[in-house]
N, C-alpha and C positions, 0 to 999 in steps of 0.2 A: 093475725090481727093484733095480738099483744105487742109484737115487734113494731108494727106500724104506729101503735099508740105511743110507745116510748120514743120512737124517732120523732114523732110530731111534738112531743113534750120537749125534747132536746132542742129542736129548731125554735120552738117558742121561747125557750130560755135564752137561746143565743140572740134572738131578735130583741128580747126584752133588755138584755145586757147592752146591745148596741144602741137601743133607743135611750138607755139611761145616760149615754154620753152626750154632753151638751156640745154645741158647735165649737165653743172655745176649747173644750177638752179634746175633741177630734182634731182640731187644728194643732194643738200642742203635741199630741201623740204623733201626728204626721211629721212634724218637724223633728221630734226626737228620733223617730224611726229612720227618716231620710238622712239625718245627721250621722247616724251610725254607718250607713252605707257610703255616705260621702267620704268619711274618714278612711274607711277600708280602701275604697277606689282611689282616692286622691293621695294616699300615703307617699308614693314615690316622688310625685311632683312637689308636695310640701316639703319632703325631705331635702330635695334639691334647693327649694326656695330658702329654707333655713340656712343652708351653707352659703348661698349667694348673699343673703342679707348680713350674715356675720362678716363676710369679706368687705361688703360695702360700708358697714357701720363701725366695725372694730379695727379695720386696717385702712391703709391708703390705696389698696388695690382697686382696680376697675376691670370691667369686662374687656376681653380681648387682650389682657395682660396675663401675668403669672404671679400668683401668691405662693410662697413656699416657706418651708421651715428649715432653717440653716443647721439645725441639729436633729438627731432622731427625736421623735415625738415624746413629750412627757404628758402628764395628766392635764395640763392646761389646754391641750387639744382635746376637746370634748365632742369630736365627731363620733359616729357610730362604728364600733369595733375596728379602729384603725390599726395599722402596722407600725409599732415603735422601733422597728429594726431596718428602716430604710429612710432615705431623704424624701420627704413628701413635697409634691408640687401640684397645683391645681390651676387650670385656666378655665374661666367661665366665658364661653363664646356667645356672641350675639350678632346675628347676621341681618337683623332688621334694617339697620341704617347703613351698614357698610358693605352688605352683600357677602359673598363667600369668604370664609376665613381660613387661613392656612395655619396648621400646627405642624411645624417642621421638627422632626426628630432626628438627632445626629446618629451616625453609624456607631455601632457597638465597638468602638476602638478606644481603649482606655477607660471604659465604663459601659454601662448598659441601662436601659430604661424598660420598666414594665409599665405599659400605659393602656388605659381603657378610655374610649371616647363614647359618650352617650348623649341622648337628647334629654329634654326636660323631664320626660317620664322614666329616665334612666334605662331606656331600652338601648342595648349595645349597638353602636354603629360600626365600631372596629376596634381591634387591639393594636398596639404599637410596640415596637422593639423586637428583640430576637424571636419572641413567640407570637408576634403580630404580623400584619400584612407586609411589613418591610423586611422581615426575617433578619433583623440586625444590620441591614445594609443602610439604614436611615431612609427616611421617606417624608414626602410632603403630603400630609393628610388635608384634604380640602372639604371643609364642612359647608354644605350647600343649604340655602334657605328653602323653605317649603315651596314645592312647585317650580323649582329652578329649571329654566329651559336654555340657559346660555351654553356656550361652547366650553368644554373642559379642556384646558391646556394640556399638552403632552407632558408627562413626567409627574403628574399628580395622582393621588389615590382619592377618588371622589367618594364622599359620604353623603348620601341623600337623607336629610333630616326632615321630619314632619313638623318640627318646631323651630322657632327662631333662636331660642336659647338652648343651651346645653353646656356640657363641661367635659374636661378630660382630667382624670386622675393619673398622675405620672409619678412613679417611684424610681428614684435613682438608687441602684443597688449598692450595698456596702460590702467591702471585703472584711471589715471588722469595725468595732466601735472606737478604735484608736483615733485620736485627733487628726492624724495625717490622712487616714483613710476617709474620714468624714469630710475633710477639706477637699480631697480629691473627688469624692462623689458630688459635692456641691458644685465644684468647678465644672465637672462634666455636665451636670444638669443645666448649668447656665448656657450651654450651647443650644438648648431648646429655643425655638423662635415661634412667635405668634404674630400674625399681621394679616390685614385684609388682602385678598387676591389682587385688588385694584392697585396695590402698592408693591406688588411682587417684583417689579423691575428694579426697585430701589427700596427694599424693606426698611422701615424705621427700626431703631434699636428696641428690642423687646424690654418692657419694664418689668422688673422683678421686685416684689414687695415681700419682705421678710416678716412672717407672723410669729416668729419665736417670742416666747414670753407673753403672748396675747391670749387671754381667756377666750378661746374660740369655741363657743358652745352652740352646736346645732342639734342637740338631743331633741327628741320629739316633745313638743309642748301639748299636753292633753288639756287644753283650755280653749277659750273662744279665739285666741290668736291663731289657732290652727286654721280656722275658716278665713281669717284675714290673709294668710299665706295662700290658701286655695283660691281666694278671690283674685290675688295678684296674677296667678297663673291663668285664670279664665280671662282676665282683662288683656293680658299680653300675648297669649298664644291662640292659634286657631283651634276650633273644635275639630277633633279627629272623627272620621266616620264611625269608628268602632265605639266611640263614647257619646254619641249624640243622645242616647237614652238618658243621659245624666242632665241634659239641659233643663228640663222641667223640674227634675229632682232638686237641683241647686237653686232654681228660681224660687222654690217654696222656702228655701233657707235665707233668701235675700241676696243670693249671688247670681248676678245676671250681667252678661257682657254689655258694656256701654253705660252701666248704671253704678252709682256708688254703693258700697256695702255698708249700710247703716241700720242694722237690725234693731227693732224695738226691744224694750226691756223683756217682754214676755218671750220673744224669739230668742234673745240671748240666754235666758234661763233654760229654755228647751234645748238649745245648742249645747249648753254645759252638761245637761243630763245625758244627751246623746253621745257626746265625746267620752264621757266617763264610761258609759256602757261599751263603747267601741274599744276603749283601753282594756277593759276587763275581758272582752271577747278575744282581742289580739293576744293578750297575755295567756289566756287559756289555750289558744291554738298553738302558741309558741311552746308552751310547757308540754303539751301532749302530742303535737303534730310533727315534730322533726323526724325525718326518716333516717334510720340507722345506715351507716356506711358498710359495716360488717354484719354478717348474719347474726352474730351475738356481740353484745357490748354496748357501751354508752357513747361512742363517737358517732356523730351524725353528719349528714350532708347539711351545710349551712344554707344552701339554696336547693330547694326541692327540684329534682330532675324534671318534673312536669313544667315548672316555671322556666328553667333553663332552656328547655326545648322550645317553649312558646316564644320566649324572648329572642332566641336565635333565629326564629322564623318571623321576627318583627310583629309578633302578635297577629299574624295574618292567617292562622290556621282556621279553616271554616267551622270547626266544631270544638274549638278550645279558646278560652280566654280566662286564664286562672287569676282572676282579680283577687280572690280571697287569699290565695297563697302569696301573691305579689304584695298585698297589704301587710301580711305578717312579716315577710322577708324584709321589707324596707322600714319596718318599725325597729329593726335591730342592726341593719347594715345599709350600705350604700354602694353605688356604682354597679353597672352591668358588665359582664365579661363575655365577649363573643366566643372565645375559645377556652372555656374553663377547662383546666387540666393540662393545657399546653405550657403556659407561663407560670401559673400558680394554681394550687389547689388547697382547700381549707377543710378542716374537720372541726366540729364544734361539740362541746360537752357541757351540759347543764346539771348533770348528776354524777355522783361517784359510782364506784363499782357496786356498791350496795343499793343503788337506786335512790340515794338521798341527795337533796340539793346541797351544793357547796356552801358551807358556812364560813364566813371570814374569821371567826374565832377559833377554828380548828386547823390542824396541820394535815396536809396531804402530800402524797408522793406520786410522781409519774416517772416510770422507768422507760426511757426512750431506747429501744433496742439499737444495737449497732447497725451500721450500713443503712442508714436512712436513705430511701430511694429518691435522692435529689441531686441535681447537678450544680445547684447554687447553695442554698442553705435551708435550714429548718428553724422554726421558732415556736415557743409556747407563750401565749399572752393571756393575762387575767383581765376581765372586765367587770364593772359593776353590774350585778344582775338586774337591777331596776332600770338603769339608764342605758345600758349597753355601751357605755363609754369607758375610757381608762379610769381606774379607781382613783379618786381624788386624793391629793396630798401624799402619794406614794413616791419613794425615791426612784423607782423604776417599775416597769409593768411587765417585763418579759425576760426570758432567757433564750438564747439562740446559739446555734453552732458558730456564730461569728464572734462569740465571747471567748477571748483567748484564754482566760483563767478558768474556764469551765472544767470541772473535775470529771474524769471518765473512770468507769469501773474497769477491772482487768479484762473483761470480755468486750470492751469497746462501747458498752451501753452507758447511758447517762441518767442519773437520778436527779429530777427537778423537784424541789420542795416548794410548797405554797402554804402560807400561814402568816399570822401576825408577827411571828418571831422566827429568825433563822435557826435551824438546828445547829448545835455546836460544830464548828469547822465546815459548815456548808453554805456560808454566805455567798460564795460565787455561784452557787446552784439554786439560789432562793429567789422566789417572787413574793413580795410582801402583799398582804391583804389587810383590809380594814376589819377589825374584830366586830364592828357594829353592822356590817353589811354582807349580804350574800354575794357570790360572784359566779362567773361563768368562764369558760376557757375556749380558746381557739388555737389549734395547731396548724401552722402554715408550712407548706412545702413548696419551695420555689424551684421551678424547672424540674417537676417530678418525673420519675421514670416509671417504666411499665410494672415494676414490682409492686408499686402502690395500687395500681388499678387491677392487677392480677391477684392482689391480696396475698402474695407470698411473703410480704413483709407486713406485720400486723402491729399496730399501736395498741398496747394494753390499756385497760381502764385505769383511771386515777383512783388510788387507794387512800383511805384515811389512815393516818399514822396513829397506831394505838399507843397511848402513853402509859 
């Protein structure tokens, strides 16, 4: 009887608290709550839109063309965790008006491409290059509009997309950072072609727009502009069956297909509160939720294996749709990889050997053991911990096995130093950091071999250098 009494009291208290909320307060809290979920769910599409908008507004590039960087990336490229040890190219495809679009990758003769082709939601459609569907022989990848029922010509690799928009991230590999090798890599990359299938009989010359020296900033904006990006996606792309539960959720935020997004002041205020909470949630999950690659140590999978599995299955598994993990992942990275581990593999670290966050004012050392299990190259890159982009105003962001002057130890290992100042005599092995900002690290392995996955070769943790 006593237990029933306390249960009744608790229910009465809950009812009283609910009744204490006015209609306006309930409406505000609904917007805030749904804004949090919209941010987590919509992260990969907004991530895509931010890159597209930077190309359209900061460069002369257009869809179904190629924007590229004619030198290895520096800090002015503020995309999320990019690779500064390759020549970067991106093509944003749009099939709405022109129909199927061809991305033609040249054979790996005199160069090679690591390419990844995705839809608006950054779901991987296919990989390209030696580790992709063409196996280095070159190929014509055909991006199809949603519901396409036309005939697929012989000799093409068809990619069925659920969205009209999409993009391909294409990296032209470098033998070294020497000017001659950079020029060779750029020349090879310019053999790429993008054109509508309707013009395949006589393809127009592909337009290449150089974004070098352009402040290309697609870092995630945790403000109301996030919802403007999300609205652009809703207006331009079809609703996918897996996401229809979000239709009413977004309508309550003022985002509805066929209608302008013009939130009232009270809605805007609630959206601002919601996105700030979403930022804090994503940050917490990122800090605590990365899965370790080794049984012990601080190197982690940058993409959760559960997400990789779901994405490779086109998010069509009956009992899995890892929206939370996807939201976290695309808050610090971009592009989906169909065959992760074949062409490239990444390890990420946000803490040192002692479990402490990396501080830009301190000096650290990573000893890369000899015989790194790669057929191409390895690299270590430092990123701003807050923005997940290259650290601003630094002379370089990485050190890699492509650097000719890299000093090796007697046993073939390499010591890489990170900090605001290079240790004496170690400038060639040094990655600079900003003393006012924390940072994070990514270790890349291009064309990794089985010793990595069998873990017979182990990358040790990064250690603080005791002064």
